[in-house]
N, C-alpha and C positions, 0 to 999 in steps of 0.2 A: 644613606640607606633610604630606600623608598618606603613610604608608609603603605600598609595593607589594611584593608577593611575586612573584618570577619564577623559573620552573624552567628549567634549562639541561640539555638532553639531549646526550649525546656520541655521535658517529658515528665509527667507526674505519674507515680504508681497509682493503681486503682485505689489503694488503701491510704493514700496521702491524706493527712489530717493535721492541721495546725494545732499545736499544744501550747498552753500557757505555762511558763515557768517563772519562778521568782527566786531561783538559786541554782547553784551548780557545785558539784564536788568532783574531785579527780586529782590528777597529777601526771607524772611521767612514769611510764612503765619501763621494764628492764630492756626493751628494744629501743628505748629513746623516743617513743611516740607519746603524744599527749592524749590523755583520756579525760573526757568531760562527761559526767553524768548529770543531766538536767533534772531538777525536781520541783515539785509544787509543795511548798511548806504551808501547813495549816494546823490549827488546834486539833487535838484528839477529840473524838466524838464518843459519846456513851454508846453502849451496845443497844440500849433501849431507854425509853422514858415512859413514865406513867403520869397521867394527868387526872385531876379531879374535874368532873363534868357536872354542870348544874342540870336542873330539871328540863331545860329547853335544849340541852346538848352543847352548850358553850363551854369552852375550856376555862376553868377557874384558876387553877394553879398546878404547878408541877409538884408531884410527890417525890420524896427522896427514894432512891433505889438502894436496895440492900446489897446487890451484887456488883456495883460499879467498881471499876479499878480504883484503888486507893490514890494513885497518882494522876488521875484523870485531869485535874486542873493544872498540874505542873508538867504535862506532857504535850508534845506536838508531833506531828507526822511529817516525814519527808517522803512523798510519794514519787518514786523514780519511774518514769515512763519510757525514757529513751536516753541514749548516750551516743557519743561519737569518739572515734579514735582517729588521730591524724598525725602525719609526720611534721617535722620542723618547718619545712617550706610551706606547707598548706597552712599551718598555724600562723606563720608570719604574715601570709597574705590575708588571712581572716582578721588578724590583729590590725593591719593597715586599713582594711575595709571597714571594720567596726569603728576604728578611730575616726575615720572621715565622717561616719554617720553620727557619732557622739559630738564631734565638733559642730556639725550642722545643727543638732539640737541645742547645744550650748549657746550658739550664736542666734538662736531664734529664727533661723532660716529654714523655710519649709521646702526649698528647692531640692529636687531629687539629685543624688550623686550618680 
């Protein structure tokens, strides 16, 4: 079989925006497709903070809040901004692609795949 060369050009949506993620949640749906919801996980934040200010306007200390959630220090947020749904064949190709890039990182090789 003769080898053929094909060029793929990329077109980006006007609202294309790279997102940082540090986790994913998902699984297989009833149609047998894989669903991945990407999230950014971070500590929960208070709704507000009150600080004591000295006579020159410098922050001295944080004052305790009366209306803070009781579980604030034991909570974290998973902010889901986007997700993908794919079939088995696409998931398999992404798995292979990602595996090659992980192998490159593990070998300390910076060569592009």
